[in-house]
N, C-alpha and C positions, 0 to 999 in steps of 0.2 A: 618616443616610446611608442611601442607597438598594437596596433589600430586588428580590433578583431568584429569579426560579423558575426553579433550573436541576434540568438532565436530565443524568445519570450512564449512558451507554451502555456496557452492558459485553457485547461476541462471545463465546460459548462455546463448545468444543468439547469434548467429554469431563472437562470439570474439576469430577466430583467430591470430588475428593480435597483442592482447596483450597477449594470455590464457599464454601460454609457460613462460614469466615472471611473470606472475599475482603466477602459480603454486609456482616457484623455489621461490618467494618471501615470498611464505605462509610458507612453507616447512621451508626456513629460519629461520621465525615465533617460528614453532612448538618447532623447535631445542634449541632455545633461549631462550625458554621458561623450556624446557626439563632442560638443562642448569640449570637455575635457579630452577627449584624443584616446580615449579608451577603446571606442567601440567605430566601425566603418559608418558611413551615411545608410550602406545598403540590409542594416540589422533594420528586425521586425518584429510586430505580437504575431503569434498565430492561435488562434482562439478551435480549439475545436467544441460545436455542442451535442452532445453527447444525448437527442433528442430529447430536444427542450418541449416545452408543450406550451409553452410561453412565448414571447415578441422575441426571444434571444439573437436567433438568425438572420434577424428583416435589422438590428440594430448591428450584426456583423460586417450584414453585404451592403447596411448606409457607409458605415465609418468606413469600409472599401473600396466604399466608390467615391471617397475623399480623399484616402490617400492610399501608395504601395506598402508602405510599413503594417497596415491591415491586412492580414489574410488567413483562411480559416476553413477551415470544413466540417461537414453535417451529417449525425452518422441517421440510417433511416431507422430504429431505432435507438431506445436506454439504453447500454451496454456495461456501464460503471465507469468509474475514477477511473480505473489504474488500466483498460482499454483505453480509454479518450485520452489518459498521458502519451501510450504506448503510441497509437496514433499520431500525436503530434508528435513527439519523435521520431517518429520514422517518416513521416510527411518534412518536416524539417531538416534531416538528412538527406533527404532526397530533393530540395528546395536549394540549399546551398549552407552553412554556419559554419563557425568554427567549432563557437558550444553554443547549447544551448542550456536555459535557466525556466523550470519548471516551478510555477505558482497557482494558487486557490484563486478562483473568478472573484472573491470580497474582498481578498487584499487585506485578510487580518494580519497577514506574515508582513512584516513590513520590507514595503518595495525598493526602501532606499538601501536595505543590503546586499542589493545584486550590485552595487557598486563595487563592494566586498569580495564577494563573489570572483565578479574579472579581476580584480586585482590578485588573489588566490593562485586564480588561473593562468595569469602573465608570470606567477611567481612557478608555475611547473606544476600546480595541482590538476588532474585528470576528471577526479571527483571534486566537489566542493558541495557537504552536506548543511544542512541547514536545520540548527538546533534551536529549539525557541528559548525562552531564558525562564517562562514559570511559565502557570496555567491560572493564570487570577484572571483572564477573562472567562473560565470553564465555567457551568456550577458542580455540583458536589459530584453528579453521579456522572458525567462525562467526567471528568478530574479524578474521578478513581476508574472507573471502566476503561478508560488511555493507560491508567499506569498498570493497571493490569494488564492489559493486550500486551505490553514493554516487556515486563514479566513473564510473563508466558513463555514469549517467543524466545528470550535469554532462557527459559529453564529446560527448552522442547530445542535449544540449539539454533534457533536463528536471531543470528546477531547482525544486529541494527541499535543502532544509540538511541539512548532514553529520547525524547521530546523530539526527536527527527520524522515530520511525516515525508512529504512530498515535496516539500523545496528543495529544490537541489539546484549547482548548475555539473552539468557531464557536457565532458570534450566529445570533439568527430570522430576520434579512435574510439573513446566507451559506446556512442550511437553506431559505428562501423564493428562492436563487436556483437551489441545486442542482437543486429540484423544477424547473425552467426545464429541465433537461439530461435527453435520455433517455437518452442512450447507454446499452448493456447493461454494458459495461467499463470502468466510469468509476475511475481513475485515484485515488483521494482524495487523496494527498501531492502530485499535481501538479494537481491542477484547486485545493487549498485554496492553494495557495501563488500560482498564478495569476489568480486572482478580481482579485487589486487592490483589495481590501480593506486598513482600517489594520489591519496585523498588529504582533504584540508575540511575545518568546518567552523561555521560563521555563526554568532550567537546573534538572535534577535529578539524584538519585544513583540507580543504577539498584542493587536491592537480589536478594538471591539467591532464587529461586523455592523458595516454601512447599511445594509438592510437584507430583508430579507431572514430565511430560518435557516441554518446548517443544514447540508442535506447527509451529513452523517452524524450514526447514533448507535443505538447498542448495539442491533440486530446488524448493520454496515460493517461495524468494528468487527464482529465476530463473525462474520463470513472472509472476512479477508485475513481476519487469524488465520482460520481454519486453512487460508487459499496458502499463506503463508505458509505453515505450519508442516502440510501433504505436499507442497512441492522443494522443502528445502532439510526436512527433517524428515529421517526414519525413528525416533524418538520411541514418540508413543506405540510403535508396533514392538519396539522391543520392551514397552512396560507392560503391554499385556501378556508375552512371552514370560515377562517375570512375575503379573499377576496370577497368571496360570499354573504356574509352577509353585508359587506358596497356597495359595488354594487347594494343589491336589497334596502337598507335604501337609498340612492344616487338616486336609480330609485323613489323612495317615496315620496322624496321631491321635486321630478322635479314631480308629477305627481300633489302636492303641490297646488305648486307655478301653474302650467297647471291651474287648474280649478280657485283660487284665481282670477286672469288674467282674465279667459270667465266671470264671476260673475259678479267680481266690476268693471272691466276694458271694459268689451267685446271686448278682442282683441284676436284674433284667436293667436295661440300660433308662433310662428317664427322664424327662424335661419334656415335654413335649411342644414347650411353650420356645423354650430355646433352639428347638430341632425347625418351630416355623419360624423362628428369628435367622436363624442361620441359611437358611433353605430362602426368603429375601433378600437379605445381604446377598450372596451366591449368586442367588440371579439376575440381582441388580449388576454385580460385576461380569456377568456374562453380555447382559446386554451391554451394557459400554461398552464392552473391550468388542464388541460385533460394530455396535454405533462407530468406533476407532478405522477397526478395518474395512468399513463399509463409506469412512471417507476415502479414504484412500485407493478404492476399488474403485470407487466415483470417479474421484482424480482421472485415473488411470483410464477409464471408461471415456470421459471428456476429451484426453489428449487421444485416444486410438480414431475416434471419429474425424479428426483433423480438420473441425470445420475453423470459417475465419473469424478471426479475433473481431472481426468490425466489420460492414456494410457503408461505405459511404457512399450516399445521393448526392452531397453538391460537396464540389472544394474550391476556393477562391484561392489563386495562386498571382 
């Protein structure tokens, strides 16, 4: 049976309440896969501390001293989940691995599905996306905002599987390709699904969170959606063009109707309330369109500055 060097990438932000249990559990998974002959003994866990203000980094350091299978890096400040994932992928590529699996630090995603990821990788898949079976563990607001997120992304041309977050396996080949993309705000869910490499899907159940609170909320999901849309779709800009045309055409029709009333019926235009309402509607649409354009301009502005995606303060190899 083919053996693989596996790196498990774990982004962490203020996860001191569950991190010890998470590391211990992932080490068990590595040992189990080693015993089954599916991964090599040099497989490891790589944890990225995304500027935590609690004891997260001290826990990572403690486990690193115990075993070479725990490695990690620490950011000088909080850069966000996507930057932490990118840092993890880039780091394990440089350290060395055949494939990398990313998983959340709270282990709500079923860690036992990693074995299925490895099996699909051995069957030739370069990317294996984890798809959650349901959203029973989510509250009403989170469940519906998440579904709205996926529907909006699909509507605007960003093709990502529904209920896929960042629980995935990527091969060394995929990591090498990612290295060629120097975008500051790389949207990973869209990126890996558009590469064109052979992709497989693994379905898993989601468990209740062990401790602490989720770091994702409506604000973070909205920010993630905006970054994804402006990175991978220009449909909103085309929508602005269509709205502008429709507004102009409607104004033309209203102008023609006014002229006809004046010439043939000798009526002066009436309906000040209607005029005020239309002014508010069109004014709101114009501001909305400017906001969409502003998002794209802001994305270009951030990319042009070419600032580093993240800065590490420490790294444990």
